[in-house]
N, C-alpha and C positions, 0 to 999 in steps of 0.2 A: 244352753243346748236343749233341744227337744229330746224327749225320752225315746230311745229306739225300742224296737219290739223285743229283742233278745240281748243277753249278755250285758245287762246293766243292773244298777241298784240305785235306790234313792237315799239321799242324805238331807238333813235339815228339812225334812218333810216334803219340800216341793222341788228340790234340785235332783238332777240325775247325773250319774257318772258310769263309765264303762268298768267292767270287771278288771282286776289286775292283769296287766299284759295286753289289754285290748285298747285300740285307738278308735276314737269316734270319727266317722266318715260323714262329713256334712253333705256329700253329694247324694247318697242314698239313705241318709239318716240311719246308720247302722254302726255297730261296734265290731270291728274285725281284729283278729289277733295279729300281732307283730312278732313273727317267729324268725328264727335264724334261717337265712337263705344263702344263695350264691353271692349276694353282695356283702355278706359278713366277712368274706375273706380279706385279709390285709394285703394290699398291693404296695410294692416298693419299687421305685424307679431310680436308677443311679444317675440318669441324665446323660450317660455316655453309652453309645451303642457301637460295638465292635463288628457289626455285621458288614458283609460286603456291600458296597454301594452300587447296587444294581436296581434300575428302575422297576417299580412294582408291576407296571403294565407289561414288562417283558419277562420278568421272572420273579416269582414270589415263593420263596422257600417255605414260608409258613403255610401256604396253601398246599404245597406238596407234602409237607410234614403232617398236615391234618389227615391226608389220605393214607400215608405210609406208616406213620407212628414210629417205626423202628426199622433196623436193618433186616429183621426177619421177613418183612414183606418182599424185599428184593431176593432174598435167598429162597423163599418159597416159590416165587415166580420162576426163578432160574431152575429149580428142581422140577417143577411141572413141565416147563418147556423142554428140558433135557430128557426127561422120561418119555414125553410125547414123541420126540424125534427118534429116540432109540426104538420105541415100539413101532413107529411107522416104518423104519428101515428093516426091522425084523420081519414084518408081515409082507413087505415088498419082495423079499427074497423068495417067497413062495410062488410068486408069479412066474409063468413060463416065458422064457426069452424067445423060443421059436427060431425063426430065420432072421430075427432082428427087426421085424416090422411091428411087433406087438407094443402096446403102451407100456407094459411092464419092463420090456427091454429099454425103452427110451428113459423111463424113470431111473432104472438101475444104472444106465450108462451115465446120466447126468450126476447121479450120486457119486460115481467113481471119478468124475471130472472135478468134484469138490475136494479131492484129496490134495490139499495144499500144505499140510503140516507133516505128513508121513510119506510123501511120494518117493523118497529115496531111502526110507528106513524100514523096508519090509524084510521079509525072510529072504536071506541070500545063502546059496550053497557055498561051500569052500572053493577058493581059487576061481571065483567068478567075477567078472567085471561089474562094478556097481552101475546100475542103470536106473533111470527114473521110471518108476512103476506107479500107476494110479489105479488102485483097486476100489471095489465097492466098499469093502470093509474099512479101508483107509479113509475114504470119503465120509463114511458114517462117523468115524472117530474124530476126524478133523473138524467137522461141523460141531460135534458134541464138545470138543475141547474149546472151541471159540464161544459156544453158548455159555459154558461154565466160566470162561475168562471174562466175558462181558458182564455176566451177572455179578461176579465177585468185584469187578471194577466199579459197577454201579453202587454196590454196597460200600466200597471204599470211598467213593465220592460223597456218599451220604454221610459217612462218618467224618470226613474232612470238613464238610460244610456245617454239620451240626456241632462239631467240637473242634472248630478251626483254631480257636485261641483260648488261652487260660489267663484269667486275671491273677496277677501276683500282688498281694498286699503286704507291704512292709510298714512297720510302726516305728516312728522316730520320736524322740522327746522334743518338746517345743520350748520356745522362750517367747517373750513379749513381742519382739519384732515379727516373728513368724505368725502369731495370731493376729497382729495388726494388719497383716497383708491380706486377710480374708475380708472381702467386701461383697456381700450377697444381698439380693433383694429377697425378703422372706415374707410369707403370707400364711396365716393360721386361720382355718375355717372350722368352727365347732358348731354343729347343728344339734339342737335338742329336739328329738322326735316327740312331738306332743301336739295338743290343740292350743297351746299358748301362742302369744304373739310377743313382739318386741316391747309391748306395753308392760308386760310382766317383768322386764329386765330391770335390775337395780344393782348398784355397787360395783360397776365396771369402771374404776377410776384409779386404782393403785397398783403399782408394780413393786414386788418384793424381791430383793436379790440376797444371795448368801443363804446361810442355813440359820433358821431360828434358834436363838440361844447362843450363837457363836459370834465372834468379834467382827466377822464380815457381814453381819446382818444389816441390811439397809432397806428403806422404803422410799419410794419416789413416785411422783405423779406419772400415770401411764402415758399421758399425752406427750411427755418429753422424750419418749423412746419410740412409740409406735402410734399409728393412726388406727383407731378402732371404730367400728360401726356395727349396726344390727340390721338385718334384713329378714322380712317375713317370707317364708317359702311354703310350698305345699306340705312339707314334712314338719315344719316348725320354725322357730326363730333361729337364724344363723348369725353367730358372732364372728366378725372378721377382724383380724389384727394384721396390719401391714407395716413392714419396716423396710424402707428403701435405703440401700447402701449401709446395711447394718454392720456394726462392729461389736461382737459379743465378747466382752471382757470379764464377765462373771460366769462362774460355773453353774449356779442354780438360779432359776428365775421362776417366780410364782405370780400367777394372775388369777384372781378370784372374782366371781360375780354370782348373783342369785336371781332366781325367778320367784316372785311372790304372788299371793292370791289377789285376784281382782274379782269384782262382782261378776258372777256367771262365768268366770274363767279361773278355775282353781289351779294352783301350781303343782303339776305332776307330769311326769314323762315316762315313756316306755323304752327309751333307748337313746343312743348318741351316735352321730356320724362325724368324722373328722377328715381333714385333708390339709397336709402341711407341704409347702413347696419352697424351694430355694433355687435362685437363678443368679448366674454370674452376669452383672450388667454389661460386661464386654462381650459375652458370648450368650446371646439370648436363646439360642437353639438348645443349649444344655440346661435341662431342668431336672433336678432331683426332687423326689416327692415320696410321700407315704400317705396312703388313704385306707380307710376301713370303716367298719360299723360295729357298734356294741349294742346288741339287742338281747332278747330273751334267749337263753342258752349260751350266751357269751361268757357268763360267769360260771363258777363251779357248780351252781345249781341250775338245772334245766327248767325250773319252774317259771311260770308266767309271773312277772313282777312288774310293779309300778314304783318308780323312784319318787319319793316325797319324804321330806323331813330335814332336820338340821344338820345331819352328818354330811360332809362334802363328798361329792363324786370326783375322784382325782384321776385325771388322764395324764400319764407320765410319758414324756418323749425324750429321746437322746439325740443330740446333734453331734455328728462326727465331721471334723474338718478333713477334707481329702485333697490331695494334689495328684492330678492325672498327668503323668510324665509324657505319655504318648499324644496328648492333646495340647501341646505347647504349654505345659505346666499349668493347666487349668485348675483353679482353686475353687472348689465347690463344697458347700456344707451339705451333708447327707442326713436328713431327718429319719428317724426310726421310731416306731411305736414300742415302748418298753413295758408298760403295765397299766392296768385299769383297776383302781380300788373303788368298788361300789360303795355308795353312801347309804343313807336311810332308804329302805325299800319295803314294799308290802306285797306278799303273795296271797294273802287271805282276804276275802271280800269284807269280812267283818272288821278286820284290822284297818283296811283302807277306808272303810266307812267311818270308823272312829277318828282316823287321822284327818279326814276332810272336815270333821265337826270340831277340831281343835285349832284355834287360831295360832298356837305356837308351832304347829307343824306346817303352816302354810307357806312353805318355800322349798325350792330345789337348789341346793348349793352345788356350784361348779368350781373346780380348781384346775388350772392348766399348769403343770409342773414340767419345766424344760431343764434338762441336765446337759450342759455344754461340756463335752469331753475335751477340755482345753489342755490337758497335760500331754497329749500325744496327737500327732498328725499321721494320718494313714496315707502312704504313697501307693498309688495304684499304677501298675504297669501291666501290659499284656504281652504274652509270649505265644508264638505260633506253636501249635502242637506237632506240626509236621512241616519240615523244610523241603526244598526241592530234591535234595539227595535222598532223604527218607522216603519221599513220594515215589521216586524212580525205583528205589530198592523194593518197596512194597509192590509196585507194579510189576517189576521183573519177577518177584517171588510168586505172584499170582499167575503169571504166564507160565513159569516153569512148573508149577503145581498142576495147572490145567493140562499142559502138554504131557507131563510125566505120567499122570494117571492113565490117560488113554493110550499112551505109547506102551505102557506095561500090559494093558489089556490086549493091544494089537499083537504084541510079541507072544503072549500066551495063546491067543487064538491061532496064529499061524504055526506055532510050535505043536499044538495038539491036533489040529485039523490040517491034513496035507493038501486038501483041495483048495484051501485059501491061498496057497503059495503061488499058484499059477492062474488064478482066476482073472488076472488082467489080460493074459494072453488069450484066454477063451473069449472074453468080451471083445477084445480087439479083432480076433479072427472072425467072429460073427459080423461085426460092423464092417470090416474090410470086404468080406464077401458080398454083403448087401450093397455097399457103395460101388464095388466093381460091376455088379450086375446092373445097377442103375445107370452107370456111365456107359456100359456096353449097349444098353437099350437106347440111350440117347444117340450114340454113334450110329446105330442101325437106322434109327429114324432119320438122322441127317443124311446118310448115304442114300436111303430110299427116296427121300424128298428131292435130293439134288440130281442123282443119276438114274433114278427109277428102279423098278424091281429087277431082280436077277443079277445085280452086280455082286452082292454078297452071297456066299453059300448058305444053304439052309442049316439051321442048328439042330443038333440032336439033343433032346431033353436030358439024356444021360450025362452029357458033358456039362450042362449047366449046373447040375446038382452036386458036382464034385468040388473038391477043395479049390481055393482061390487060384493057386498056381496051376491047376489043371483044368479050370472051368473054361478056358479059352483055347483049348486044343483044337487043331484044324480037323474037320471031319474028313472021312475017307472019300466020300462022293463029292466031286467038285464039277460044277457045270463047265463044259467046254466052251471056250470063247474064241471066236474067229479073230485072228489078228491080221489076216491079209487085207481087211478093209479098214483097219484102224491105223492111222498115221500119227505117231506121237513125236513131237518135236522137242528134243532134249537139248539141242545146241543153239537154237535161234535165240538171240538176245535182243535184237532191235526190232522195231515195228516193220521195217522194209523186208528184213529177212523172214519175218513171220508171214508177210503177204506172199512172197515168192514161194515159201514152203507150202502155203495153203493152195496156190495154183497148181503146184506139182502134185500135191495130194489129190486134188480134184481130177486132174488128168489120169492119174493112176487108178483112181476109183472108177472113172468112166470106162477105162480099158477092162478092168475086172468086171464091171457091170455088163459089158458086151459079151464077155466070155461066159458068164454065168446067167445070161438072160434066159436061156432055155429052162434053167432051174428056178427062175423067178427069185433070185437072191436079192436082198435089199442092200444096196451099197451103203457103206458106212462113211461118214465124213470125218475129217480130221478133227480131233479134240485136243487142242494144245494144253500143255500143262499150265496150271495157275501161275500167274506172274510172281516173281520173287519180290518181296517187300524190302525196300532199302532202309536198313537200320544200321546206324553207325555204332559199332561197339566201342565201349570205353568213353563215351561222351553222353551228354544229356539229350533226351528226345525233344525235339522242337515241334511246335505246332504246325510249322510249314511241312515238315516231314510226314506228319500224320495226315494232313490234307492231301499231300501228293500220293501217299499210299492208298487212301480212300478213292482218289480219282482213278488210279490204276485198277483197283478192284471193280469200280463202276464200269470202266471200259471193257474189262474182261467179262462182266455179266452181260453187257450189251452184245458182245460177240457170241456168247453162248446162246442168247435168245435168237440171234440171226441164224446160227447153226441149226437150232431146233426148227425154225420156220422152213429153212431150206430142206432139211431132212423130211419133214412132213410133206412138202410139195413133191419131192422125189419119190417118196413111197406111194403117193396117190398116182403119180404118172406111171410108175412101174406096175401098179395094180391094174390100171385101165389097159396098159399095153399087154399085160399077160392075159387079160380076159379076151381082148381082140385076137391075139395069136391063137388061143385055144379054140375060138369059134371058127377061125379060118381053117385050122387043121381038120376040124370035124367036117367042113364042107368038102375039102379035098379028098378025104376018105370016102 
């Protein structure tokens, strides 16, 4: 290696090495520290997921959980929305209702229409019939109760989704047939973080079973049990041990190897990474694993160290046989990281420099210790934290609490403030007067457009401003209407009878016209009553009946137009006749 600019020292006069805990970077020719980071955390996967099988593109609970973090977010949002609604309704009550046309009245009226929870539960006097009342106060508290209920319901759903099941682990004693039924594909990956390569690797050939010094101690070639290989990575050499369809019949397994010095490539490391996986060959989707990193700060001392020397670095793992009852008795071995026993290491630059100059220290010893917990099998089962009955009970409890809180407030308000007891009648009275006035105005416009001015009497403004039951009182002054020139037919039913009646009315009008010709009276034509529409009671209305009634109304409209044209021509003739008569009288005089 070329000597970097900082964080290095020289040994054997011409060679360079990084300070303890620093790793040489060939890209920029520098020594950078390898400190503990986020990737130092140990991750464990059981291979079995009890989450609800919902497609990630439709619903991702992890995404929602990232923004919510806890139930407190739902409760805080509910509280903010509830307070905002109550404050809004409080300030709206200061608006003047007026005659019912102001925006404040419209808002307060629609708030009262939202009274869906307490419409029949307001203040009632003794011995009064219970009636449905919708008040503004009731609408306010009804919406507030539903806001609280929906917020609590959302928090309940969050709790159910996040804690929907509980894993129940039970331990049972094992025998040889039970252990023989476990067939897993296992893989061990141990990476030595360093500038070394697989060329530094030596001694990976022996498997030791049992405990040293005991009767079950055995040694065997490693190739008879697993397939091993070494691969160079950007972080250092990775030793891979694969075992297909493994049957682990021994409790303790030891595998050792060493990295030795090579020219311009000394044996030293700054950390280790590992990943152990186990897969059931019959169920490839279930993979149990453990992964992690051991770097500076992973040991008891947080000093920057470099591992080098004859003492072995021992990585100890435990293997737990598990049976998942809810997954069709899936049998899966769960690897777990147990302990790390650091070997020879140096935290002082001078010590590391002396070690690099000693041929006896020119190695990094590694030992993989696997403890197979074969005495017991863990049975894993899952139980739902909340069943359908419990869910409905919780839901009903939330509803009762939400309604009960605001029902108590409603009773207190109506008990202490008497004007709240009849505010529904006040609001309805204002709205009824406004609606009645609007309908009366529409009626006047219709009559004026159909029969002209003067048919309806003039209104006195004093009567309009009175209460609804008195606002349509008949005025004292009524315009006198001549009835001697109006012929109303109340008995004619057929078209022929109507024609005969029209002829009689015309003759009678002509006589009256000749009598009052000196006074220049305008004769009035017969205006028949509107035709009665044929509607059969007690049966369904047919489309043919509707067409027939529309035809009758159309004929009646044509007749009215003819009457109007005839009346205009008669008026013009009488006007010209009156002018000629007046001029002749003046000449005689």
